[in-house]
C-alpha positions as CSV (number, residue, x, y, z in Angstrom):
1,X,139.5,80.9,39.3
2,X,136.4,80.2,41.3
3,X,134.5,83.0,43.1
4,X,133.6,82.0,46.6
5,X,130.4,83.6,47.7
6,X,130.3,84.4,51.4
7,X,127.1,83.4,53.0
8,X,125.7,85.4,55.9
9,X,124.7,83.7,59.1
10,X,121.2,82.3,58.7
11,X,118.5,84.1,60.6
12,X,117.3,82.5,63.9
13,X,114.3,80.3,63.4
14,X,111.0,82.1,63.6
15,X,109.9,79.7,66.4
16,X,112.6,81.1,68.7
17,X,111.4,84.7,68.3
18,X,107.8,83.6,68.8
19,X,108.7,81.7,72.0
20,X,110.5,84.8,73.3
21,X,107.4,86.9,72.7
22,X,105.2,84.3,74.5
23,X,107.6,84.4,77.4
24,X,107.6,88.1,77.6
25,X,103.8,88.2,77.4
26,X,103.5,85.6,80.2
27,X,105.9,87.6,82.4
28,X,103.9,90.8,81.7
29,X,100.7,89.0,82.6
30,X,102.1,87.7,85.9
31,X,103.4,91.2,86.8
32,X,100.1,92.8,86.0
33,X,98.2,90.0,88.0
34,X,100.4,90.5,91.0
35,X,100.1,94.3,90.8
36,X,96.3,94.0,90.6
37,X,96.3,91.6,93.6
38,X,98.3,94.1,95.6
39,X,95.9,96.9,94.7
40,X,93.0,94.6,95.7
41,X,94.5,94.1,99.1
42,X,94.9,97.9,99.4
43,X,91.3,98.4,98.5
44,X,90.3,95.8,101.0
45,X,92.2,97.5,103.8
46,X,90.6,100.9,102.8
47,X,87.2,99.2,103.1
48,X,88.2,97.8,106.5
49,X,89.2,101.3,107.6
50,X,85.8,102.6,106.5
51,X,84.0,99.9,108.4
52,X,86.0,100.8,111.6
53,X,85.1,104.4,111.2
54,X,81.4,103.5,110.8
55,X,81.5,101.3,113.9
56,X,83.2,104.0,115.9
57,X,80.6,106.6,114.8
58,X,77.8,104.2,115.9
59,X,79.6,103.7,119.2
60,X,79.9,107.5,119.7
61,X,76.1,107.8,119.1
62,X,75.4,105.2,121.8
63,X,78.1,106.3,124.3
64,X,77.0,110.0,124.3
65,X,73.3,109.2,124.6
66,X,71.6,110.1,127.9
67,X,71.7,107.6,130.7
68,X,68.8,105.2,130.8
69,X,67.4,102.8,133.4
70,X,68.5,99.2,132.9
71,X,64.9,98.1,132.6
72,X,64.5,100.3,129.5
73,X,66.9,97.9,127.7
74,X,65.1,94.7,128.5
75,X,64.0,94.1,124.9
76,X,67.1,95.6,123.3
77,X,69.6,93.1,121.6
78,X,72.9,92.6,123.4
79,X,74.9,94.3,120.6
80,X,72.8,97.4,121.0
81,X,73.3,97.5,124.7
82,X,77.0,97.7,124.6
83,X,78.6,101.0,125.8
84,X,75.3,102.5,126.9
85,X,75.3,104.6,130.1
86,X,72.8,103.0,132.5
87,X,71.4,103.3,136.0
88,X,71.1,99.8,137.5
89,X,69.1,99.2,140.6
90,X,69.6,96.0,142.7
91,X,72.0,94.6,145.2
92,X,75.4,93.0,145.3
93,X,75.7,89.2,145.8
94,X,78.5,87.4,147.7
95,X,81.6,86.5,145.7
96,X,84.5,88.3,144.1
97,X,86.3,87.4,140.8
98,X,89.8,88.7,140.2
99,X,90.6,89.1,136.5
100,X,94.4,88.5,136.4
101,X,97.2,90.2,134.5
102,X,95.6,93.6,134.1
103,X,98.3,96.3,133.6
104,X,98.0,100.0,134.5
105,X,100.8,102.4,134.3
106,X,103.3,99.6,134.0
107,X,102.0,97.9,137.1
108,X,100.4,94.4,137.2
109,X,97.1,93.9,139.0
110,X,93.6,92.7,139.0
111,X,90.2,94.0,137.8
112,X,87.7,93.3,140.7
113,X,84.4,91.9,139.5
114,X,81.4,91.4,141.8
115,X,78.0,89.9,140.9
116,X,75.1,92.3,141.1
117,X,71.5,91.1,141.0
118,X,69.3,93.6,139.2
119,X,65.8,94.4,140.5
120,X,64.4,93.1,137.2
121,X,66.0,89.7,137.8
122,X,69.3,89.2,135.8
123,X,72.7,89.1,137.4
124,X,75.6,91.1,135.9
125,X,79.2,91.3,136.8
126,X,80.2,94.8,138.0
127,X,83.7,95.8,137.3
128,X,84.6,97.8,140.3
129,X,88.0,98.9,139.2
130,X,91.7,97.9,139.4
131,X,94.0,97.0,142.3
132,X,97.7,96.4,142.2
133,X,98.7,92.7,142.7
134,X,100.7,91.9,145.9
135,X,104.5,91.4,145.5
136,X,104.1,87.6,146.0
137,X,101.4,85.9,144.0
138,X,100.4,83.8,146.9
139,X,99.9,86.7,149.3
140,X,96.4,87.7,150.2
141,X,94.6,90.8,148.8
142,X,92.8,93.1,151.1
143,X,89.5,94.1,149.5
144,X,86.6,96.2,150.8
145,X,83.2,94.5,150.3
146,X,80.6,96.6,148.6
147,X,77.7,98.1,150.5
148,X,74.8,95.9,151.4
149,X,71.2,96.5,150.5
150,X,69.4,97.9,147.5
151,X,71.3,100.6,145.6
152,X,71.4,102.2,142.2
153,X,74.7,102.0,140.3
154,X,75.8,104.4,137.5
155,X,77.9,102.7,134.9
156,X,78.3,101.6,131.3
157,X,77.6,98.2,129.7
158,X,80.7,96.8,128.1
159,X,81.9,93.5,126.6
160,X,84.4,91.4,128.5
161,X,88.0,92.3,127.8
162,X,89.3,90.3,124.7
163,X,92.8,90.1,126.3
164,X,93.7,87.2,128.6
165,X,95.3,83.8,128.5
166,X,93.2,81.2,126.8
167,X,94.2,77.5,127.1
168,X,91.7,76.1,124.6
169,X,88.7,74.6,126.4
170,X,87.2,76.8,129.2
171,X,89.2,76.6,132.4
172,X,87.4,76.5,135.8
173,X,88.1,79.6,137.9
174,X,91.0,79.2,140.4
175,X,89.6,79.1,144.0
176,X,91.7,81.4,146.2
177,X,89.6,81.4,149.3
178,X,85.9,81.3,150.3
179,X,83.9,83.2,147.7
180,X,86.9,84.5,145.9
181,X,88.2,83.2,142.5
182,X,90.9,84.2,140.0
183,X,90.5,83.9,136.3
184,X,92.8,84.6,133.3
185,X,90.0,85.4,131.0
186,X,86.3,86.0,131.6
187,X,84.1,83.1,130.7
188,X,80.5,83.9,131.8
189,X,79.4,80.2,131.5
190,X,82.4,78.9,133.6
191,X,81.7,81.5,136.3
192,X,78.0,80.6,136.6
193,X,78.7,77.6,138.8
194,X,81.0,79.1,141.5
195,X,78.9,82.3,141.7
196,X,75.6,80.3,141.7
197,X,74.1,82.7,139.1
198,X,73.4,82.9,135.4
199,X,75.3,85.9,134.3
200,X,74.5,88.4,131.6
201,X,77.1,88.1,128.7
202,X,78.7,91.5,129.4
203,X,80.0,93.7,132.2
204,X,78.9,96.8,134.0
205,X,81.8,99.2,134.2
206,X,81.3,101.3,137.4
207,X,81.5,105.0,136.8
208,X,84.6,106.8,138.2
209,X,82.6,108.7,140.8
210,X,80.7,105.7,142.2
211,X,81.5,104.3,145.7
212,X,82.6,100.7,146.5
213,X,85.2,100.7,143.8
214,X,88.9,101.0,143.1
215,X,91.1,102.7,140.5
216,X,88.9,103.4,137.5
217,X,89.8,105.0,134.2
218,X,88.2,102.8,131.6
219,X,89.8,102.7,128.1
220,X,86.8,103.2,125.8
221,X,87.0,102.0,122.1
222,X,89.0,104.1,119.6
223,X,88.3,104.4,115.9
224,X,91.3,102.1,115.2
225,X,91.1,102.8,111.4
226,X,94.6,104.2,111.1
227,X,96.4,100.9,110.9
228,X,94.2,99.8,108.0
229,X,94.9,103.0,106.1
230,X,98.6,102.4,106.7
231,X,98.4,98.8,105.4
232,X,96.5,100.1,102.3
233,X,99.3,102.6,101.6
234,X,101.9,99.8,101.9
235,X,100.0,97.5,99.4
236,X,99.5,100.3,96.9
237,X,103.1,101.3,97.2
238,X,104.3,97.7,96.6
239,X,102.1,97.6,93.5
240,X,103.6,100.8,92.1
241,X,107.1,99.7,92.9
242,X,106.6,96.4,91.1
243,X,105.3,98.1,87.9
244,X,108.2,100.6,88.0
245,X,110.7,97.8,88.3
246,X,109.0,95.8,85.5
247,X,109.1,98.9,83.3
248,X,112.7,99.6,84.1
249,X,113.9,96.1,83.2
250,X,111.8,96.1,80.1
251,X,113.3,99.4,78.9
252,X,116.8,98.3,79.8
253,X,116.5,95.1,77.8
254,X,115.3,97.0,74.7
255,X,118.1,99.5,75.0
256,X,120.8,96.8,75.0
257,X,122.5,96.4,71.5
258,X,121.6,93.1,69.8
259,X,123.9,90.2,70.2
260,X,126.2,89.6,67.2
């Protein structure tokens, strides 16, 4: 009688196990690369937060400095003039610019801008404050003209608001009536022609206690670093969650019994 020898199932080819190892290594490499990228984004956001804090600290140094005469800033770069408290001597020029769609306390209105020729020569737009828009857009707006003659204004140099409607190429100001224009966004070059003056590339925000103005409570720059810190926390959290999930699935795969 012949003895039949039972043969066990032949082992899987070595190339299969090697291929599985390569696949696992590639998966691990991708997971680590993505996690590192997320951490990099978090670090970038922390750096942005630090930059914002530095900029705000520089702004505070300028904003809290003593008031200076405008002429003292003649040789100062534009970026170093911003937010300085100044005393500007000169006289108002004819013309009024209405900066449209300015919202205060839930009400829509205009910022009233009037050109002011400085004694030293340049012309700057003075933001005299905010007025509520009439109920109908086509209705007239009663405005009080500023005082005539030479006077000294107390205010703060500021950039033009970054908000506003931009339609690509600069749009000419909308003429409302003689010497009055409406704009959606301040473009100093576009305003030069109707005002017949070359304008300085910034505004003078009239102080709250100054005459010839309207409602004024200027929103000065905030540190604005909190959102970057929040974004950094999100990126770091996503990186940690990804590593936890990868470790969980790897542990779960190793804990499963081998297939027969």
